[in-house]
C-alpha positions as CSV (number, residue, x, y, z in Angstrom):
1,M,11.5,7.6,27.7
2,I,13.3,10.9,27.1
3,T,12.2,13.0,24.2
4,R,12.6,16.6,23.2
5,P,9.2,18.5,23.2
6,R,8.1,19.6,19.8
7,R,5.3,21.8,18.7
8,R,2.3,19.6,18.0
9,R,0.8,20.2,14.6
10,R,-2.9,20.1,14.1
11,P,-4.2,17.6,11.6
12,R,-5.1,19.1,8.2
13,L,-8.6,17.8,8.5
14,P,-10.4,16.9,11.7
15,A,-10.8,13.1,11.8
16,G,-14.3,12.0,11.2
17,G,-15.5,15.5,10.3
18,P,-17.6,16.3,7.2
19,L,-14.6,17.6,5.2
20,A,-12.6,14.5,6.0
21,R,-15.4,12.2,5.0
22,T,-15.9,14.2,1.8
23,M,-12.2,13.8,1.1
24,E,-12.3,10.1,1.7
25,F,-15.2,9.6,-0.8
26,G,-13.4,11.9,-3.2
27,L,-10.3,9.6,-3.0
28,L,-12.5,6.6,-3.5
29,A,-14.0,8.1,-6.7
30,A,-10.7,9.3,-8.0
31,G,-9.0,6.0,-7.4
32,S,-11.8,4.1,-9.1
33,L,-11.5,6.4,-12.1
34,A,-7.8,5.7,-12.3
35,I,-8.4,2.0,-12.2
36,A,-11.1,2.2,-14.8
37,L,-8.9,4.2,-17.2
38,S,-6.0,1.9,-16.7
39,F,-8.2,-1.1,-17.5
40,N,-9.8,0.4,-20.6
41,L,-6.8,2.2,-22.1
42,L,-4.1,-0.3,-21.4
43,L,-4.9,-3.7,-19.8
44,N,-8.1,-5.0,-21.4
45,P,-7.2,-4.1,-25.0
46,N,-4.0,-6.0,-24.7
47,R,-5.5,-9.0,-22.9
48,I,-3.6,-8.5,-19.7
49,A,-5.6,-10.1,-16.8
50,S,-3.4,-9.2,-13.8
51,G,-5.6,-10.8,-11.2
52,G,-8.8,-9.7,-9.4
53,V,-12.3,-9.4,-10.7
54,T,-11.1,-7.0,-13.5
55,G,-8.8,-9.8,-14.7
56,I,-11.7,-12.2,-14.8
57,S,-13.7,-9.7,-16.8
58,T,-10.9,-9.3,-19.3
59,I,-10.8,-13.1,-19.9
60,L,-14.6,-13.4,-20.3
61,H,-14.7,-10.3,-22.5
62,H,-12.3,-11.7,-25.0
63,V,-13.7,-15.3,-24.9
64,W,-17.4,-14.6,-24.9
65,D,-17.6,-10.9,-25.7
66,I,-19.3,-10.1,-22.4
67,E,-19.2,-6.5,-21.3
68,P,-16.5,-6.2,-18.6
69,A,-18.6,-3.9,-16.4
70,Y,-21.4,-6.5,-16.3
71,V,-19.0,-9.2,-15.2
72,Q,-17.6,-6.9,-12.5
73,W,-21.0,-6.0,-11.2
74,G,-22.1,-9.6,-11.3
75,L,-19.1,-10.7,-9.2
76,N,-18.6,-7.7,-6.9
77,I,-22.1,-7.4,-5.5
78,P,-22.5,-11.1,-4.5
79,L,-19.0,-11.0,-3.0
80,W,-20.0,-7.9,-1.0
81,I,-23.1,-9.7,0.2
82,L,-20.9,-12.7,1.2
83,G,-18.6,-10.4,3.1
84,I,-21.6,-8.9,5.0
85,A,-22.8,-12.4,5.8
86,V,-19.4,-13.6,7.1
87,F,-18.0,-10.4,8.7
88,G,-21.0,-8.3,9.4
89,G,-20.8,-4.5,9.4
90,R,-17.1,-4.2,8.6
91,F,-18.1,-4.5,4.9
92,G,-20.0,-1.2,5.0
93,L,-20.9,1.6,2.7
94,K,-17.5,2.3,1.2
95,T,-17.0,-1.2,0.1
96,L,-20.5,-1.2,-1.5
97,I,-19.8,2.1,-3.2
98,G,-16.4,0.8,-4.5
99,S,-18.0,-2.4,-5.8
100,F,-20.6,-0.4,-7.7
101,V,-18.7,2.7,-8.8
102,L,-15.6,1.0,-10.3
103,P,-17.7,-1.1,-12.8
104,L,-19.8,2.0,-13.6
105,L,-16.7,4.0,-14.5
106,V,-15.4,1.0,-16.5
107,F,-18.7,1.0,-18.4
108,L,-18.6,4.8,-19.0
109,T,-15.0,4.8,-20.3
110,A,-15.3,1.6,-22.4
111,D,-15.3,3.4,-25.7
112,L,-12.0,5.2,-25.2
113,Q,-9.2,4.4,-27.6
114,P,-6.3,2.3,-26.3
115,L,-3.1,4.1,-25.6
116,T,-0.8,1.4,-27.0
117,D,-0.9,-2.1,-28.6
118,Q,2.4,-3.0,-27.0
119,P,1.7,-5.5,-24.1
120,M,4.9,-4.7,-22.2
121,L,4.0,-1.0,-22.0
122,A,0.4,-1.8,-21.2
123,A,1.4,-4.2,-18.4
124,I,3.8,-1.8,-16.8
125,F,1.8,1.4,-17.0
126,G,-1.5,-0.3,-16.7
127,G,-0.4,-2.0,-13.5
128,A,1.0,1.2,-12.2
129,G,-2.2,3.0,-13.0
130,V,-4.2,0.3,-11.1
131,G,-1.8,0.6,-8.2
132,F,-2.1,4.4,-8.2
133,G,-5.9,4.0,-8.1
134,L,-5.9,1.4,-5.4
135,G,-3.5,3.5,-3.3
136,L,-5.9,6.4,-3.5
137,V,-8.8,4.1,-2.5
138,F,-6.9,2.8,0.5
139,R,-5.9,6.3,1.6
140,G,-9.6,7.1,1.6
141,Q,-10.0,4.0,3.8
142,G,-12.2,2.3,1.2
143,S,-12.1,-0.8,-0.9
144,T,-13.1,-1.8,-4.4
145,G,-14.3,-5.2,-3.1
146,G,-13.8,-8.0,-5.6
147,L,-11.5,-10.9,-4.9
148,D,-10.1,-9.1,-1.8
149,V,-13.4,-10.0,-0.2
150,A,-13.1,-13.6,-1.3
151,A,-9.5,-13.7,0.0
152,Q,-10.7,-12.6,3.4
153,V,-13.4,-15.2,3.5
154,L,-10.9,-17.9,2.4
155,N,-8.6,-16.6,5.2
156,K,-11.3,-17.0,7.8
157,W,-12.6,-20.4,6.6
158,T,-9.3,-22.1,5.9
159,G,-6.8,-20.3,8.2
160,L,-4.6,-19.5,5.2
161,G,-2.7,-16.2,5.6
162,L,-4.4,-13.2,3.9
163,G,-1.4,-12.6,1.7
164,V,-1.4,-16.3,0.7
165,S,-5.1,-16.2,-0.1
166,V,-4.8,-13.1,-2.2
167,A,-1.8,-14.6,-4.1
168,L,-3.7,-17.9,-4.7
169,L,-6.8,-16.1,-6.2
170,D,-4.7,-13.7,-8.3
171,G,-2.5,-16.5,-9.3
172,F,-5.5,-18.5,-10.5
173,V,-6.7,-15.6,-12.6
174,I,-3.3,-15.1,-14.1
175,A,-2.8,-18.8,-14.8
176,S,-6.2,-18.9,-16.5
177,S,-5.2,-16.1,-18.7
178,G,-2.2,-18.1,-19.7
179,F,-4.4,-21.0,-20.9
180,V,-7.0,-18.7,-22.6
181,F,-4.6,-16.3,-24.2
182,S,-0.9,-17.4,-24.1
183,A,1.9,-18.0,-21.6
184,E,3.3,-14.6,-22.7
185,N,0.2,-12.8,-21.7
186,A,0.3,-14.5,-18.3
187,L,3.9,-13.2,-17.8
188,Y,2.8,-9.7,-18.8
189,A,-0.1,-10.0,-16.3
190,L,2.4,-11.0,-13.6
191,L,4.5,-8.0,-14.5
192,G,1.5,-5.8,-14.3
193,L,0.6,-7.2,-10.8
194,L,4.2,-6.4,-9.6
195,A,3.9,-2.9,-10.9
196,T,0.5,-2.5,-9.1
197,G,2.0,-3.6,-5.8
198,K,5.0,-1.3,-6.0
199,T,2.9,1.7,-7.0
200,I,0.5,1.1,-4.1
201,D,3.5,1.3,-1.7
202,V,4.6,4.6,-3.3
203,V,1.1,6.1,-3.0
204,Q,0.6,4.8,0.6
205,V,4.1,5.6,2.0
206,G,5.7,8.0,-0.5
207,F,9.3,8.1,-1.8
208,R,10.7,9.5,1.4
209,R,11.2,6.5,3.6
210,A,12.7,7.2,7.0
211,L,15.4,5.4,8.9
212,V,15.5,4.2,12.5
213,A,18.9,4.2,14.4
214,C,19.5,2.2,17.6
215,I,22.6,3.3,19.5
216,I,24.4,1.5,22.3
217,S,27.0,3.4,24.1
218,E,28.4,3.9,27.6
219,R,28.3,7.7,26.8
220,H,24.6,7.6,25.9
221,D,23.9,10.8,27.9
222,R,26.3,12.8,25.7
223,I,24.9,11.2,22.5
224,R,21.4,11.9,23.6
225,E,22.1,15.5,24.3
226,A,23.9,15.9,21.0
227,V,21.1,14.4,19.0
228,L,18.5,16.6,20.7
229,R,20.6,19.7,20.2
230,D,22.4,19.3,16.9
231,L,20.2,16.9,14.9
232,D,16.9,18.3,16.4
233,R,15.4,14.8,16.6
234,G,13.5,13.2,19.4
235,V,15.2,10.4,21.3
236,T,13.7,7.4,23.0
237,E,15.8,5.6,25.6
238,F,15.3,1.9,26.4
239,A,16.7,0.1,29.4
240,A,18.6,-3.0,28.2
241,V,21.2,-5.4,29.6
242,G,24.3,-6.6,27.7
243,G,24.0,-10.3,26.8
244,Y,27.6,-11.1,27.7
245,T,28.5,-8.7,30.4
246,R,25.0,-8.6,32.0
247,Q,25.7,-4.9,32.6
248,P,23.1,-2.2,32.0
249,R,23.3,-0.9,28.4
250,P,20.7,1.8,27.6
251,V,19.7,1.8,24.0
252,L,18.8,5.1,22.2
253,M,16.4,5.0,19.4
254,V,16.2,7.8,16.8
255,A,13.9,8.2,13.8
256,L,15.6,10.3,11.1
257,G,15.5,11.1,7.4
258,R,17.9,9.6,5.0
259,N,19.7,12.9,4.5
260,E,20.5,13.0,8.2
261,T,22.5,9.8,8.4
262,Q,26.0,11.4,8.0
263,R,25.1,14.0,10.7
264,L,24.2,11.2,13.1
265,R,27.4,9.4,12.3
266,K,29.4,12.5,13.1
267,I,27.5,13.1,16.3
268,V,28.0,9.6,17.6
269,G,31.6,9.4,16.4
270,E,32.5,12.6,18.3
271,A,30.7,11.5,21.5
272,D,31.9,7.9,21.5
273,P,33.9,6.4,18.7
274,G,33.3,2.9,20.1
275,A,29.5,3.2,20.1
276,F,27.5,0.3,18.5
277,V,25.0,1.7,16.0
278,I,22.3,-0.1,13.9
279,I,20.5,1.8,11.2
280,G,17.6,0.3,9.4
281,S,14.8,1.4,7.1
282,A,11.3,2.1,8.4
283,V,8.3,1.6,6.1
284,E,6.8,4.8,7.4
285,V,7.3,7.3,10.2
286,F,4.6,9.9,11.1
287,G,3.9,12.1,14.0
288,E,5.8,15.0,15.5
289,G,8.8,16.0,13.4
290,F,7.6,13.9,10.4
291,K,4.8,14.2,7.8
292,A,1.3,14.2,9.1
293,D,-1.5,12.7,6.9
């Protein structure tokens, strides 16, 4: 592996230190508040049950007039206990806090006036608000418990993939809302769930997704030096063999920002116009030369 040394940046907060722990619990609280506000201001008043324990509480609230916070407490705490019984200590303090704090904030903000009576707007912005809150909770390495715990238990007991388990449980809640309210409400709930997923990605990863380029060239030395010198990016060199020629074909891998693609094209084109280049998206790149969380 050949890379250009870079100045190593210190993390903003020492991992595991008191400030980092405080920040994590602060993110958990802020995320729970965002979810609670999205629920009371947008989703629940418009009967949008986009999965999870909050979706169940929406259905029961409009059918039997049960306080949503009570339903959430009544489901979250037993599910947390089930998680402890099945998985042991991995369901620790943060999951318990999330399971308790979110319903508490839902209860405290229950009297706020809804922002809109348009279900389309409520689904999109309510789902995005929930996604923003969940993204903050995940960045704080926490959890709000709920059906995510049930999905993990289902995954362990049945062997279903975790993503499939989550989809099944959320799908059941959304389908139930379609029977209780209307098919239109279920479609709005599905739209809200999609908005939640997209917003979680944005909060977790950000808008600035990076690229990864793999370069195969007989003039790999010239390209490597040019990337190090002109692009100011590290390079990793892998030993490879051509599938047809069976000759050594070193592969250069470079992580770069989207605004650096044309510069890389120019560097490679000048060094070897016949080089074979693959450029793909990376979900996230962090470390030296990239953002540090």
